[in-house]
N, C-alpha and C positions, 0 to 999 in steps of 0.2 A: 019144660023145654030145656034141653041140655045146651050149654054154651059151647059154641064151636069157634075156636080162634081163627081169625082171618087177618093176617098181617097186612094185607092190601086194603083192608077196611080202615078208614081213618079213626074209628072208635075202638079198634082192637087194642087191648092192654098190652099185648106182646110187643107192640111197636117201640115203646120206651125201653124195654129190656133189650130188644134187638139193637137199638141205638147205643145203649151203654156198652154192650159187648163188641160192637163193631166200630165204635168211635176210634178216633186216632190213637188214643192211649189205652182205652179199655181192653181191646184185644191184645195189646202188647203186655199189659199187666197180667192177663190170664195166661199168656204164653210164658212169661217170666216166672210165674209161680208154679209152673208144671214140675219144676225140679225140686220143689219143696218150700218149706216155710222160709220167709225172708223178713228181715227188719226193713223199716221204711228206707233208711239210708242205703242199704244194700240193693233194694228194689230200684231205687232211683238211679244208682250207678249202673245197674243191669240194663235199664231202659234208656239208652242214649238220647239226650235232647229233651227229656221231659222236665218241666219246671216243678218245683215243690208244690205250687198251687194246683197245677193240673193233675199231678199224681194224687194229691189229697182228694181232689174232687172225684177223680175216677175211682179211687178206692172206696170212697163213701157211697157212691152210686152202686158199685158192684156188691158192696156189703149189704146195702138195702135190698138188692135183688136176690140175695142169698147165694151169690157166686163165690164170695170170699168170706173168710172169718177173720176178725180183728181180735188179737189176743193181747190185752194190756197186762203187763207184768207189774206187780206191786213191789218194785225195787227202787233203790236210789242209786243213780238217776233212773227215772222211769224209762221203760222202752216198750215198744209195741211190735208184735210180729203179725204177719199176714200169711194166710194159707188158703188154698182152694177148698171149698166144700165139695162133697161128692158131685153135686149138680154142676158146680163150677169146673170141676175136672172134666166132666163130660163135655161141657160147652168149650172148654179150652182145647180139647183134642180136635174139635170141629174147626175152631178158629185157626189152629195150627195147620190143619189140612188145607184150609183156604190159603193161608200165607205160603205154604209150600207149593201149592198149585200156581200161585202168582209168581213165586221165585223161579219155578221150573219153566215158566213161559215168559220170563222177563225179557229175554233177548228178542223174542218175536214182538212183544208189546212195545219195546223200545224202537224196533225197526218200523213198526206201524206208526207210532207217534211221529218219528222223524220223517216218514214219507208224507204224512198229513201236513206237517209244518212246511216241508219243501213244496208241496202242491199249493198250499195257500200263498206262500211267498212268490211262487212262479206265476200266480194269477194276479198279482199286484194287490191282493187284499190286505 
């Protein structure tokens, strides 16, 4: 019997990967690496607001999923570069499309949010 992925099924292995690439920082890491290889410090500067700890965690998870490659250089002082794998580049393009869709609709999203907040405050809730 062939395995058929079903992300809506709680036992589907794709759920954890989906969580990694759509997490707060995971998607931004993928988008940031679309322009090419970056060192940790450059990647952190590129992604505003990410802590060292959260960036390290996101990089580790994405590396374990095969989305990014970690390249440790044997130099003094040591440094590490990160780049997308071919699969990571494919996923990054899709994540970027999602981000661009959200940005293109941000004005409408903001209007909708504001109208919901106003409606709740008007009802005394």
